[in-house]
C-alpha positions in Angstrom: 8.9 -11.0 4.9 8.8 -7.4 7.2 9.6 -7.7 10.7 9.4 -4.5 13.3 12.2 -5.5 16.1 11.3 -2.9 19.5 11.1 -0.1 16.9 10.5 3.5 18.7 9.9 6.7 16.9 10.0 10.1 18.7 9.4 13.7 17.2 10.9 15.7 19.8 9.5 14.9 23.5 6.4 13.2 21.7 6.6 9.3 21.6 4.7 8.3 18.5 6.2 4.5 18.2 7.8 2.7 21.6 9.2 -1.1 21.4 6.5 -1.8 18.4 7.0 -5.5 17.5 5.0 -6.6 14.5 5.7 -9.3 11.4 4.0 -9.6 8.1 4.1 -12.7 6.1 4.6 -12.7 2.3 1.3 -13.0 0.7 -0.4 -11.6 3.6 -2.8 -8.8 4.1 -2.7 -7.8 7.3 -4.5 -4.8 9.2 -3.5 -1.7 11.5 -6.2 -0.9 13.4 -6.4 2.0 15.7 -7.6 5.9 16.2 -6.6 8.9 14.8 -3.4 9.5 16.0 -2.4 6.3 17.5 1.0 5.6 15.7 -0.5 3.7 12.4 1.3 6.6 10.2 4.2 6.7 12.2 4.7 3.1 11.9 4.2 3.6 7.7 6.7 6.5 8.0 9.5 4.8 9.8 8.9 2.0 7.2 9.3 4.4 4.2 12.3 5.9 5.5 10.4 9.1 5.8 10.9 9.4 9.6 14.3 8.3 11.1 13.6 5.8 13.9 14.7 6.2 17.6 15.3 2.6 18.1 15.4 -0.6 17.2 15.3 -2.4 13.6 13.0 -2.8 10.8 13.9 -5.4 8.0 12.5 -6.6 4.7 12.8 -10.5 3.8 16.2 -10.4 5.9 17.6 -6.8 4.6 18.2 -4.1 7.1 16.0 -0.9 6.1 17.1 1.4 8.9 18.8 4.3 7.4 17.7 4.1 3.9 16.8 6.8 2.0 12.8 6.6 1.1 14.0 6.2 -2.6 16.5 3.2 -1.7 13.1 1.5 0.3 11.1 1.9 -2.3 13.8 0.0 -4.8 13.7 -2.8 -2.3 9.6 -2.9 -3.2 8.2 -1.1 -0.2 5.7 1.0 -1.6 3.4 3.7 0.4 -0.5 4.8 -0.8 -0.5 7.8 1.7 -3.6 8.8 3.9 -5.3 11.9 2.1 -4.1 10.5 -1.4 -1.6 13.6 -2.0 -2.3 13.6 -5.8 -0.6 16.7 -8.0 -4.5 17.6 -8.8 -3.7 20.0 -11.7 -1.5 17.2 -13.5 -3.3 14.3 -15.3 -4.2 11.3 -14.0 -1.7 9.5 -16.8 1.0 12.0 -15.3 0.0 11.0 -11.3 0.3 7.4 -12.1 3.9 7.7 -14.3 5.4 9.5 -10.8 4.5 6.4 -9.1 7.8 4.9 -11.7 10.4 7.4 -11.1 12.7 4.8 -9.3 12.3 2.7 -12.5 12.2 5.4 -15.3 14.5 3.8 -17.2 12.4 0.8 -17.5 10.2 2.3 -20.0 8.8 -1.4 -21.5 8.1 -2.5 -18.2 6.6 0.9 -16.8 3.9 0.4 -19.9 3.1 -2.7 -18.9 2.3 -1.8 -15.5 0.5 1.0 -16.6 -1.6 -1.4 -18.9 -2.6 -3.3 -16.0 -3.5 -0.5 -13.7 -5.8 0.7 -16.4 -7.1 -2.9 -16.6 -7.5 -2.7 -12.4 -9.4 0.6 -13.2 -10.8 0.7 -16.7 -12.6 4.7 -15.5 -8.8 6.0 -15.3 -7.8 4.7 -18.7 -10.9 6.4 -19.8 -9.8 9.7 -17.7 -5.9 9.5 -18.6 -5.5 13.2 -19.9 -7.9 14.7 -17.4 -6.4 16.7 -14.4 -6.5 14.4 -11.6 -8.5 17.1 -9.7 -11.6 16.7 -11.7 -12.1 13.0 -10.5 -14.5 12.1 -8.2 -12.9 11.1 -4.7 -13.3 7.6 -5.4 -11.2 7.8 -8.7 -8.9 9.8 -7.1 -8.3 6.9 -4.6 -7.8 4.9 -7.6 -5.3 7.0 -8.9 -3.7 7.0 -5.5 -3.2 2.9 -5.4 -2.3 2.8 -9.0 0.3 5.1 -8.3 1.7 2.5 -5.7 1.2 -0.4 -7.9 3.7 1.8 -10.4 6.0 1.5 -8.3 6.2 -2.7 -8.3 5.5 -3.3 -4.7 6.6 -6.4 -2.8 4.9 -4.4 0.0 2.2 -2.3 -0.9 1.5 0.2 2.1 -2.1 1.5 2.4 -3.0 4.4 4.7 -6.5 4.9 5.5 -7.4 4.0 1.9 -11.2 4.4 2.9 -10.9 8.0 4.2 -13.7 10.4 3.1 -15.0 7.6 0.5 -19.0 6.8 0.3 -19.8 3.4 1.9 -20.4 2.0 -1.7 -17.3 3.2 -2.8 -15.5 1.7 0.3 -16.8 -1.7 -0.5 -15.1 -1.3 -4.0 -11.7 -0.3 -2.9 -11.5 -2.9 -0.4 -12.6 -5.7 -3.1 -9.7 -4.2 -5.4 -7.2 -4.2 -2.2 -8.2 -7.8 -1.7 -7.7 -8.6 -5.6 -4.1 -7.3 -5.7 -3.3 -9.2 -2.5 -4.6 -12.3 -3.9 -2.5 -11.5 -7.2 0.5 -12.1 -5.0 1.2 -8.5 -3.5 1.8 -8.3 0.2 -0.4 -5.8 1.9 -0.3 -3.8 5.2 -3.3 -2.2 5.8 -3.8 1.0 8.3 -7.6 1.9 8.8 -10.0 2.5 11.3 -12.6 1.3 9.4 -12.4 -1.9 11.2 -15.5 -3.6 9.6 -14.3 -3.6 6.0 -11.0 -3.7 6.8 -11.3 -7.5 9.0 -13.8 -8.4 6.3 -10.5 -8.8 4.0 -7.7 -9.4 6.8 -5.7 -12.5 7.3 -4.1 -10.9 10.5 -4.6 -8.1 12.7 -2.8 -5.6 15.2 -4.6 -2.9 17.4 -2.3 -0.3 18.0 -3.1 2.8 20.9 -0.5 5.8 22.0 2.2 4.4 20.0 2.3 0.6 21.4 0.7 -2.6 20.0 -1.9 -3.6 22.3 -3.4 -6.7 20.7 -2.7 -9.1 17.6 -4.9 -11.9 16.1 -6.4 -13.7 13.2 -9.6 -11.7 11.4 -12.2 -13.9 13.0 -10.6 -13.6 16.6 -10.5 -9.6 16.4 -14.0 -9.6 14.6 -15.2 -11.4 17.6 -13.5 -9.7 20.7 -15.9 -7.6 22.5 -13.3 -4.9 23.1 -12.1 -4.4 19.3 -15.6 -4.4 18.6 -16.8 -1.4 20.8 -14.1 0.4 20.4 -13.3 0.1 16.4 -16.7 -1.9 14.9 -19.7 -0.4 17.2 -21.6 -3.6 18.7 
């Protein structure tokens, strides 16, 4: 479904990504593991069209994404839930959610159906739909961020550090929701530092360090890899 072929991305003289190769098959939940600054968010920015790549090619189901505007990438079915949530805190939960459907704003019937699906997935958001997003707890705000991304009708959902700043119990709940979204048919690429929680729900994973993919494997092989356990899980 998704392929990165020799993708490089530079910020001036700084090499954020260097010859990155990865693939995600339809229906998979693939995790990007790496420390802060390793290049996970740069992969997402390259994929979303937010930062032009310096070299290589990116394709989704055979369609080249290189050079597309972010709105065009969303129309192709690639939707990102960014690190830090990036909500409009003074706006209501409902308005934040509907912003996710902006590129599809003319299809009101489908947007309403999607909204009801989000409320079914996160019932607390239906109760708080008219509350300011900034009045919600951190976990509830993360639900809004994920819900907003789902309103964009993703074929490929990008989740950037969804566990950041959340209590362990809330992290477990969020990852259960992510697994459910994947099982319902949405392909997921998940960037995480919380390797243990991420690998528990993953199909496969890549380890990225200093802008390069240094390791790839299925969930069990990486969970049992001594170097990965020491660096990201603790053992």
